[in-house]
C-alpha positions in Angstrom: -0.4 -0.1 -0.3 2.4 2.2 -1.1 -0.2 5.2 -1.7 -0.9 4.9 2.3 2.5 5.3 3.0 2.9 8.1 1.1 -0.4 10.1 2.3 0.8 9.3 5.9 4.7 10.1 5.1 4.7 13.1 7.3 3.5 10.4 10.6 7.0 9.7 12.9 9.2 7.0 11.7 7.7 3.9 13.2 4.6 5.0 14.4 1.4 3.7 13.5 -0.9 7.0 12.9 -4.4 7.7 14.3 -6.8 7.4 11.7 -8.8 10.6 10.3 -12.4 10.8 11.9 -14.6 9.9 8.1 -17.1 12.1 6.6 -19.3 11.2 4.1 -21.5 14.4 2.8 -23.9 13.6 0.4 -25.5 15.8 -1.8 -29.0 15.2 -3.2 -29.5 15.7 -6.9 -26.7 18.0 -7.7 -25.4 18.5 -11.2 -21.5 18.3 -11.7 -22.0 21.7 -13.8 -23.4 23.6 -10.4 -20.5 22.9 -8.6 -16.9 24.3 -9.3 -15.1 28.0 -9.8 -17.1 28.5 -13.5 -20.2 27.0 -12.3 -23.9 27.7 -13.3 -24.5 28.1 -9.1 -22.3 30.3 -6.6 -20.5 27.4 -4.5 -17.3 28.9 -2.5 -17.5 26.6 0.1 -17.6 23.5 -2.1 -14.6 25.2 -4.5 -12.6 25.9 -0.9 -13.2 22.4 0.1 -12.1 21.3 -3.3 -9.0 23.3 -3.1 -7.8 21.6 -0.3 -8.2 17.9 -2.1 -9.1 16.4 -5.1 -11.7 17.2 -7.5 -12.8 14.0 -9.5 -14.1 15.6 -12.7 -15.1 12.4 -14.3 -17.3 11.1 -11.5 -20.9 9.7 -12.7 -23.4 7.5 -10.3 -24.4 4.2 -10.4 -28.5 5.0 -10.1 -30.3 8.3 -11.0 -32.4 7.2 -8.1 -31.6 8.2 -4.3 -31.6 5.0 -2.3 -29.5 2.5 -4.8 -27.1 5.8 -5.6 -26.4 6.1 -1.7 -26.4 1.9 -0.9 -23.8 1.9 -3.7 -21.8 4.6 -1.5 -22.2 2.7 2.0 -21.7 -1.2 0.2 -19.3 -1.1 -2.6 -21.8 -2.2 -4.7 -23.9 -2.2 -8.0 -27.5 -2.3 -7.2 -27.3 -5.4 -9.6 -25.8 -7.1 -6.2 -27.5 -5.2 -3.7 -30.8 -5.8 -5.0 -32.1 -2.5 -4.8 -32.7 -0.9 -8.0 -34.7 2.0 -6.7 -36.5 3.8 -4.0 -38.5 1.9 -1.5 -36.9 -1.3 -1.4 -35.4 -2.5 1.7 -31.2 -2.8 2.3 -30.6 -6.9 2.5 -29.2 -7.5 6.1 -26.5 -9.6 4.0 -25.5 -6.8 2.1 -21.8 -5.5 3.3 -22.3 -2.4 4.6 -19.9 0.5 5.7 -21.2 1.4 9.0 -21.1 -1.9 10.5 -17.9 -2.7 9.6 -16.6 0.8 10.8 -18.8 -0.1 14.1 -17.3 -3.6 14.4 -13.9 -2.1 14.5 -14.2 0.1 17.3 -15.4 3.4 15.7 -18.6 5.6 16.6 -20.7 6.0 14.0 -23.7 8.8 13.3 -25.8 9.5 10.4 -28.4 12.7 9.9 -30.6 12.7 6.7 -33.2 15.1 5.1 -35.4 12.7 2.9 -37.4 10.0 3.5 -36.1 8.2 0.4 -33.6 7.5 2.9 -35.2 6.2 6.1 -33.7 3.7 8.5 -36.4 1.3 8.9 -35.4 0.6 5.2 -32.3 -1.3 6.7 -29.9 2.1 6.2 -29.5 2.6 10.1 -28.2 -0.8 10.5 -24.5 -0.1 12.2 -25.2 3.3 13.2 -24.8 4.3 16.6 -27.1 7.0 16.0 -29.9 7.1 13.1 -31.5 10.6 12.5 -34.2 10.8 9.9 -36.7 13.2 11.6 -38.3 15.3 9.0 -39.6 18.7 9.2 -41.7 19.6 5.7 -44.6 17.1 3.8 -43.9 18.0 0.3 -46.4 16.3 -2.3 -43.4 13.8 -3.1 -42.0 13.1 0.3 -40.7 14.2 3.5 -37.8 15.8 4.0 -35.8 18.6 6.1 -33.9 21.6 5.2 -30.2 21.4 5.0 -30.2 24.0 8.0 -32.0 21.7 10.4 -30.0 18.8 9.3 -26.4 21.0 9.5 -27.8 21.7 13.1 -28.2 18.6 14.8 -25.0 17.0 13.0 -23.3 20.2 14.6 -24.6 19.3 17.9 -23.4 16.0 17.6 -19.7 17.0 16.3 -19.4 19.3 19.1 -20.4 16.1 21.7 -17.1 14.5 23.2 -15.6 11.5 21.3 -13.3 9.2 22.6 -12.7 7.2 19.5 -12.8 8.1 16.0 -15.9 8.4 14.2 -18.0 7.6 11.2 -20.3 10.6 10.3 -22.7 10.6 7.5 -24.6 14.0 6.5 -27.4 13.6 3.6 -28.5 17.1 2.5 -31.7 17.2 0.0 -31.9 20.9 -0.7 -31.3 20.7 -4.9 -34.0 18.0 -5.4 -37.8 19.3 -6.2 -39.4 21.5 -5.5 -36.6 24.4 -6.2 -37.9 27.0 -3.3 -34.6 28.3 -2.2 -35.1 30.3 1.0 -34.1 33.9 0.8 -31.7 35.2 -0.6 -31.3 32.5 -2.7 -34.5 32.6 -4.3 -34.3 36.2 -5.8 -34.2 34.9 -9.0 -35.1 37.4 -11.8 -36.9 40.8 -11.4 -38.2 40.9 -14.5 -40.0 37.3 -14.3 -43.5 37.1 -13.3 -44.5 33.8 -14.7 -46.3 31.2 -12.8 -42.7 29.0 -12.7 -42.3 29.6 -8.5 -40.6 25.9 -8.4 -43.4 24.4 -6.1 -44.5 21.1 -6.2 -47.9 22.1 -7.7 -46.3 23.9 -10.3 -44.2 21.2 -11.4 -46.8 18.4 -11.4 -48.4 20.7 -14.0 -45.0 20.7 -15.7 -45.0 16.6 -15.8 -48.7 16.1 -16.1 -48.6 14.2 -13.4 -52.1 13.6 -11.7 -53.1 17.0 -13.5 -53.2 18.7 -16.8 -50.0 19.4 -18.4 -48.8 22.8 -18.3 -46.6 24.3 -21.3 -43.6 26.2 -20.3 -42.0 29.4 -22.1 -38.4 29.8 -22.4 -38.8 32.5 -19.4 -40.4 29.9 -17.7 -37.5 27.3 -18.2 -35.1 30.4 -17.6 -36.6 30.8 -14.2 -36.7 27.4 -12.9 -32.9 27.1 -13.6 -32.3 29.9 -11.6 -34.3 28.8 -8.5 -32.5 25.6 -8.9 -29.0 27.1 -8.7 -30.4 29.1 -6.0 -31.3 25.4 -3.9 -27.7 24.9 -5.0 -25.9 27.7 -3.4 -28.0 27.4 -0.5 -26.8 23.9 -0.1 -23.2 25.4 -0.5 -23.3 27.6 2.6 -24.8 24.5 4.9 -22.0 22.6 3.5 -19.8 25.2 4.7 -21.4 25.8 8.2 -20.8 21.7 8.6 -17.2 21.5 7.2 -16.3 24.7 9.3 -17.7 23.0 12.6 -15.9 19.7 11.7 -12.6 21.1 11.4 -12.9 23.0 14.1 -13.3 20.4 16.3 -10.9 18.2 15.0 -8.6 19.0 12.0 -7.8 15.0 11.3 -10.5 14.5 9.7 -11.6 13.4 5.9 -14.4 14.4 4.3 -15.7 13.0 1.2 -18.5 15.1 -0.6 -20.3 13.1 -3.3 -23.8 13.7 -5.1 -26.4 10.9 -5.7 -27.3 11.7 -8.8 -27.6 14.9 -11.3 -30.7 16.5 -12.5 -31.9 17.0 -16.0 -33.0 20.9 -16.2 -34.1 20.7 -20.2 -31.7 18.5 -21.5 -33.2 16.0 -24.5 -36.7 17.7 -23.1 -36.8 15.7 -20.2 -37.9 18.8 -17.7 -36.9 18.8 -14.3 -36.5 15.2 -13.1 -33.8 12.7 -12.8 -35.4 9.2 -12.5 -35.7 8.1 -15.9 -32.8 8.6 -18.7 -29.2 8.1 -18.5 -28.0 11.6 -19.5 -24.9 13.2 -18.9 -27.2 15.7 -16.7 -28.7 13.3 -14.5 -25.6 10.6 -14.4 -22.3 12.9 -13.9 -21.7 14.2 -10.6 -19.5 16.1 -8.4 -17.3 14.0 -6.1 -14.7 15.4 -3.7 -12.2 14.0 -1.3 -10.8 16.7 0.9 -8.1 14.6 3.6 -6.5 16.1 6.2 -4.3 18.8 5.6 -1.0 16.8 6.6 -2.1 14.5 3.8 -0.4 15.4 0.6 -1.8 16.1 -2.3 -0.6 16.8 -5.7 -3.4 15.5 -8.2 -6.1 18.7 -7.7 -8.4 17.4 -10.4 -8.6 13.4 -11.4 -10.0 12.5 -14.9 -10.0 8.7 -13.9 -13.5 7.5 -14.0 -15.0 7.4 -10.5 -17.8 6.0 -9.3 -20.2 6.4 -6.2 -19.5 2.9 -5.2 -15.8 4.1 -5.0 -16.7 5.9 -1.2 -16.6 2.7 0.6 -13.4 1.5 -0.5 -11.7 5.0 0.0 -13.2 5.3 3.6 -12.0 2.1 4.7 -9.0 2.5 3.3 -8.4 5.9 5.3 -9.5 3.9 8.5 -6.7 1.5 7.7 -9.1 -1.4 7.5 -8.8 -4.3 4.5 -11.8 -3.5 1.9 -14.0 -6.8 1.3 -13.2 -8.9 -1.9 -16.9 -8.6 -2.9 -16.7 -4.5 -3.9 -17.1 -2.8 -7.3 -15.6 0.2 -6.0 -11.9 1.7 -6.5 -9.9 3.1 -3.7 -9.6 7.0 -4.7 -6.8 7.6 -2.5 -3.8 7.0 -4.6 -5.5 9.3 -7.7 -4.8 12.1 -5.3 -1.1 12.0 -5.5 -0.7 10.3 -8.9 -2.3 10.2 -12.3 -3.8 6.7 -12.5 -6.9 5.2 -14.0 -9.4 3.5 -11.7 -11.4 1.5 -14.2 -11.6 0.8 -18.0 -15.7 1.4 -18.3 -18.2 2.6 -16.0 -21.7 1.6 -15.5 -25.0 2.9 -14.9 -28.6 2.0 -14.6 -32.5 3.5 -14.6 -35.4 1.5 -14.0 -38.9 2.3 -15.4 -41.9 3.7 -13.2 -43.7 0.5 -11.5 -47.0 -0.5 -13.4 -49.8 -0.7 -11.2 -52.8 -3.8 -11.5 -56.1 -2.5 -11.1 -56.1 -4.2 -7.5 -52.6 -2.2 -6.8 -50.4 -4.8 -6.9 -47.0 -4.2 -7.8 -45.6 -5.9 -10.7 -42.5 -5.7 -8.9 -40.1 -8.2 -11.1 -41.1 -6.7 -14.2 -38.9 -3.6 -14.5 -37.2 -2.8 -17.4 -33.7 -1.2 -17.1 -31.7 1.5 -19.4 -28.1 0.8 -18.6 -25.0 3.1 -19.8 -21.5 1.9 -20.3 -18.9 4.5 -20.7 -15.3 3.7 -21.8 -14.3 7.6 -22.1 -15.1 9.1 -24.1 -17.4 7.0 -26.3 -21.1 6.3 -24.0 -23.2 3.7 -25.0 -27.0 3.9 -23.4 -29.4 0.8 -24.2 -32.8 1.2 -23.7 -34.5 -2.7 -24.1 -37.9 -1.4 -23.5 -37.6 1.3 -26.5 -35.4 -1.4 -28.4 -32.7 2.0 -28.7 -29.0 2.5 -28.7 -27.3 5.5 -28.7 -23.6 6.0 -28.9 -21.9 9.6 -27.6 -18.6 11.0 -27.9 -18.3 13.2 -25.1 -15.2 14.8 -26.0 -17.0 16.3 -29.0 -20.4 16.0 -28.1 -20.8 16.6 -24.6 -24.7 17.7 -24.9 -25.1 14.3 -26.4 -26.7 15.7 -29.4 -25.4 13.4 -31.9 -26.3 9.5 -32.1 -23.0 8.0 -33.9 -24.4 4.2 -33.0 -25.1 3.4 -36.9 -21.2 4.6 -37.8 -19.2 3.3 -34.8 -20.5 -0.3 -34.7 -17.4 -1.6 -33.6 -17.6 0.5 -30.4 -21.1 0.0 -29.9 -20.3 -4.1 -30.3 -17.6 -3.4 -27.7 -19.6 -1.9 -24.8 -22.6 -3.5 -25.3 -20.8 -6.7 -24.8 -18.7 -5.1 -21.6 -22.6 -4.8 -20.5 -23.3 -8.1 -21.4 -20.3 -9.3 -19.0 -21.4 -7.1 -16.4 -24.9 -8.1 -16.2 -23.7 -11.9 -16.0 -23.1 -10.6 -11.8 -26.5 -9.7 -11.2 -28.8 -11.2 -8.4 -32.5 -11.1 -8.1 -34.0 -8.2 -6.8 -35.8 -8.0 -3.7 -39.2 -6.9 -3.0 -40.0 -3.2 -2.0 -41.5 -2.1 1.4 -45.1 -1.8 1.1 -45.3 0.6 4.3 -43.5 3.0 1.4 -45.4 2.3 -1.5 -47.9 5.3 -1.1 -44.5 7.6 -0.8 -43.3 5.8 -3.9 -46.5 6.5 -5.8 -46.4 10.2 -4.8 -42.9 10.6 -6.0 -44.3 9.4 -9.5 -42.5 6.4 -9.6 -45.8 4.4 -9.9 -47.8 4.5 -13.4 -51.5 3.7 -12.9 
């Protein structure tokens, strides 16, 4: 483990340096192009954190659905292995789980989450000494709480005495719809006077979900884009509060910040949603690793193909613990001091909305899946239910406007073969928690 010796090389000779506290800040529904120095949102706090670590510029999620994406972070496994393809399923007690591993190794563990999609009753509380999933807001889609509230309770926990290293997971939900940031992040455009207020009532009309479909003008869309950016900027201020509290309390802290997935604003005419298609706006994510300042960082930006599964082995490696062999993720720490390749191909999957029979009994096993295979710069999307195959060159066509599948059959065959091999590792999916089905229906994942 040469990389670990390099990272910890500042320790006295012959000593075994104490592992850092480990912190995962997961940010919901955050586009990669809204974080950074030239981003579409104002994110000075995230920029400052990235300046002290490494930003992975080619990071992707494994699922554009909140629950499976988070489970991939904390298990290091793809949804096809965990058996959790979308929101509403329960985590199997047999799935390897970062909090359980750390707790067994003597670590203190705590989690503070901001949305009902990540409720502890889905099995996520396993291995946590404290799991706070209280919510204060009930929207049409689901229960949630503002980042300010979640950060406040997390900060209170941080300020408590800790006699052993800890693992802390804080999930912030704000960029997820509705787009209703608090003042002053909701100012938008003073010249706009239309109906696009970012509320769930308005968005349900945009989607035509449970009500007549509402047409949107260019001005409406621009206003919604501004409100979404305001949510990201508000999120940034809360991350600043949290990280300042963490580092003030104990500078020997490693922080990983990862989105679960992005958000489609207007691309491919997929308006203000994320759960169905695998285009870059919903798949590409911000991913930042900020180690203790005594650890050297020479690669400020890495173009290695990173995924949400990489959070698991990265945190275990930082804790100086063994990584289970049945792990799909890659340790990100070596990429912070050297230009390396993490993987040849990155994969992601998406599920169709539930189909409900007349008696409202879900046909759980008949879920189609669109699958993405990315071998930079070529990205293949296969959507079986539409009999569709799409190939894009992300270097020359980052907006994915030109499908070049017909003119590059060799690339299609190569990536399709990679998908077929990868799918050979799939296990049977489980069944969702019926108690959560009403919330799943409210999210719009059920078609009647």
